[in-house]
N, C-alpha and C positions, 0 to 999 in steps of 0.2 A: 742844126740838128732839132728836132723836137722831142723833147724829153718830158716824162710824167715821174716825177718825184713824189712817191709815197713816204712821207715820214712825218714826225712830229717837229712842231713849230712852237718856238716862245709865245705865251708863257708856260705852254704844256712840255714836259718831256726832259727838263734838266740838260745838261751839257751836249747831249746829242741834238736837241732841238736848234741850238745855236749855231751848230756845226753845220745842221741840214740846211738852215735857211742861208747860212753864208755861201754854202754850194750853190743852191739854187739863184742866188742874186749875183755871185762871180761868173755862174755860166750863162746868165742873161747878159751881164756886163760884155762877154765876149762874142754877143750876138746870136745867142741860141735862144729858142722858144722852151720855156721850162714852165709847166703848170705845177705847182707844188700843192698837192692833197694831203690834208692835215687832220688827224681824228683829235677830238678833244673830248674830256671826260667832265669837266667841271664848267659852271657857267662864268667864268672869270672873263674880265675884259680881253678881248681877242683883237689884234691888229687887222685891219681890212686895207687890201691894196689889190691892184691887178694879178692875175695869175695865181692867187693864193684861194684855196677852197677849203672851208671848214667842213668838217661834219662830226656829229655826233657817235662816239662809239668807246665802248670799253676795252681798248686796245690791252695786250697781255704786258705784265710786266715778268710774269713766271715764263717755263719753258711751254707751259699750255695755255691754249685759247679755249674759251667756253664756245659751245656750238652757238649760242645766239650771237656773241661776239663776231664769230668767223661769218655767220650769215648776213650779219648788217654790212661788216667790213667788204666780204666780197662782193655784195649785191652794190654798193655804192662806188666802188672801184670801177666796175664794169659800166655802170651808167655813166661815169664822168668820162670813162675811156671812149665809150660809142659817141659820146656827145662831142668830143673834140677831136675825134678822129684817129688815124693811125700814127704812133709814134715810133721813132727810131728806137728809142731805149724807154725802159722802166727800170727807174733806180729804186730799189728799197733802202730807205735811209738808215735802218737798224735791222738787227736780226728776227725781231719780235714781227716783223710783216712778211717773214718767209711763208706763213701760213696763207698769203694772198697768191703765191705762185700759181696754183691749179687753176683758178679763178682769171688770172691774167692771161695765163696761156691759151683761155678759151677764146680770148677775144684780141691777143695780141701776137702779130706775126714777128717783130722785131725781137731785140735782144733784151735781157733782163738782167741786171747787176745787184747785188747785196753788198750793203756796206758793214762790214765786221766791225763792231766797236767793243765787243768782249762780253757782253750780258749772258749770249746763250753758249758761245764757245767755251768760256771760262768754266762753266759748269760742266759742260760734256767731258771737258777734260780734267775736272777737279776730281776731289776725293768724293763729293756728295754723290750717293746713290742715284742713278736714272734708270727708270723703267725702259726695258729692252726695245719694247714696243716704239715706245716715243723716241729714244734714240734712233732706231731705224727710220721713223716718219722724218724726223728733221735731217738727218743724213740726206735723206732722198731729196728733200727741199733745197739742201745746199747743193747737190747735184742738178737740181731744176733750174740753176742759173746759169748763164752764159759766162759769168765773171764774179767771183769773189773777190771784193776789194778791202784789204786789212788796213786799218789805219794806225797799226804798230807792226813793228818787225816780229815780236814776240807772239803777236796773233798769228801770223803766217804759219808758223809751228805747230800752234795750236789746232790751227783749221787741218793741215797735213795730217797730224795725229788723230783726228776725231773723223774727219772725212776723207782723207786719202788724197791722190794725186789729181786734185780738181784744178780748174782755171784759176788760180791766185794771182792777184798782184799787191804788192805793198804801196798803197799812196796814203800820207797822213792827211789831216784835216787841213784845208786850206783856211787857216784861222786869221781872220784882220787883227794884228796885235798892233796896229797903229796908236789906239787909245792909250794902250800900256806902255808902249815904248816913250810916248811924250811924258810919263811919268817921270820927274827928275830923281835919280837917287838920293834918298836922304840920310845922311851920316847921323847915326845915334850919338847922344850925348851923354856922358858920364852921370849918373843918377837920375837919368829919364826913365820913366816907366817902359817896360817891353811890351810892345803893342802887337798882339798875335790876330790873325784872321784866319778862321776856318770858313771857307764858301763851299757848301756841300749840302746835297738832300739828306734830311734826318731819317734815315733809314737804315736797317742793321749792316748791308754791305759797307756802309761809311764808317760804321762803328763810333756815332757822335758821343755815346757816353764816355768813350776812351778819353774824347777831348775834355770832359769834366775832370775826368781821374788826372790828367795830364795837370791842369791847373790846380788841383788839390795838392798834389805833390809840389808844385812851385811855390804856392802859398805857404805849405808847411816848411819849406826851406827859408820863408822869409823873402822872397822873390816879388819885387813890385811888379805885377803885370796885369794885364788885362787882356780879356779873349773877346773878339766881336764875330758872331755866327751868321752869316748869309745865307739862309736856306730854311727848307720847311720839310715835314714829313710826317711819318707814323709814329715816330719815336720822340716827338717833342715833349708830350707829357712826362714820359719817364726822364727824359734830360731836365726837364724844370724840376721834377721831384729831387732828382740827386743834386742839383745846384743848390735847393734850399737845405737837402739833408747838410752837404758840406759848408752851407754859409757862404756861398760864392754869389749871391744876389748882386753885390756891387763889383764883383769882377768879371763876369761874364753876361755879354749883352747879346740877347736873341732878338735878331732885326727881322726874321723870317724871310719869306721869296721876295727879292728885290729886283728892279730892273737892271740891266747891264750897265748903264752909267752910273748906278748907285755903288755896284759892287766896285766901279773902277775907282769910285771917291775912296771907298773904304780901302781898297788896297794902296791907295797913295799915302793913307795915314799910317800903314801898319810897318812892322820891322819884319814879323817872320810868318810865312803863311805855314800852315798846318795841314795836313792830309791824312787821315787815320784809316783810310779804305783797306779792306782785306784783299780787293781785287780791282783793277782798273784797265782799261784799254790803253790809251794815251792820253793821263788826265791833262785836259784843256788848263785847268786851273794853275797848274805847275807851269805850264808853257808861259801862261799869261804873268805869273810871277817873276818867272827868269827875264821876262822882256822888260819888265818893270825894275829890275834889278833888286828883286826881294830876296831874304833868305828863306829856306825851306826846311822844314822839319816833315818827313813821310814815312808812313811805314814801308816796309821793304816788299812791294808787290812787284811783279815785271813790269807792269806799265809805269809805275812811279820810277823805277830803277832805271828804264829806259829813258825816260825825259831828263832824269838828274844826270845819269852817267854818259849819254851818248845822242841827247836830242840835237844838239851843236856840238859841243865838246863837254867835259865833265865841267858841271856848276859848281864853282868854289865855294859858295855859301849853300849848299844843298848838304842835308844829311840823312839817310836812310836807317831805321831801327827796324828790329823785329818787331812783326805783327803781333799787336796785343800786348806791347811792353811799354806803359804809360811812364814808367820810371825812366827807362832808356830815352824817350821821347824828351822828358822833361830836362834829362841830363846834357841832350843835345842842343835844347833851346839854351840853356845856362853857358853852353861850349861856344854857340855862334853869337851871342849878346854882344861880347867885347870885341868881335871880330867887326861888327856893325858900326864901331867908331873909327876903322881905318878910312885912311884919305888917300885916293880916290877908291872908290867901291868899284869891285870888278863888273865888268860888261861881257856880254856875247853878242856877235852879229847875228841877227835873227833873221830867218829865212823869209822870204817875201811870198805872200798869199798867191799872188798873180803867178809867182812861179809854179805851184804846187796845182792852181786851176789850169794853166796850160798843160800839165801832165794829165790832167783827167780828161780835158779836152783832146789831146792826141790820143789818148786810150779809149775812149768813146769813137773817136772817128774810125780809128785803125780796125774796130771790131763791128762797126756797121754791115 
């Protein structure tokens, strides 16, 4: 098959960028031609390799796209499409690229798929008010795709609620977890400080300030603990201010945005992974934590709940607490700490990324 993947790519775009890269590489390894067309906002170092095409564009994070960004992206997508010829499939790696469906249809005779990771659909079914005209536009764009691929089972229900009886398939991300499975579970020792890791973008949906509140609660309880934060974002300055207000400079380390191998290294050294998001699709950081045999404390949103309770089977070292309750999160950390001293630590059979890639391949071939 010949596939055009329009999606973010590391270091732009967070977890969806890694998942999109893994999908492109995996399908290439199965013998398919995949052109990965990736927009970027900032002039950071970007990897260069065959079949990866970068272009500058202010791709949207919100439900709307600016007219300038739409024109730039539409034009570039069409140019690349016409240069490389007809494709069997165009895959939109996340919902923010739905805005390009009409321009793709103008040049593309094949099928279009959109991968739903939660960012748009969670807002459409959430409590936040959405302009009726904007909602109608987005619903029509979903219907403009031949296949809606949801990376989590709860997202299937959300799409059905917001869009109706559209052609929907549940297919999880084909995450390569081999690097995390290679981490040997480390038993904690009595008297050893609790090492906590949060790997997330520092923006409102991830509730990074709550992580500081959790650490403040633990330190007030006399707990010897340290928090390492991998990630960056617009809430960084607020976070730094709160850290200094509570005097936690020696307890919280902000590492900024890191390459994946560096995150793996920090995960290897941690005891508990913390995720404070108010909503998620199917958080890959929690799948990585389970693959590495790490304990988890997460806010109880549908995506985190799906991973902890039913990704493979219920994770014994996972705890869900109410969204926005740092005291409950701190108490969950204190509850988990003694369990980390047990021997042996629990493990789960982790699904192979190749199995999932084969499902993607079968779906795409079936619908050509």
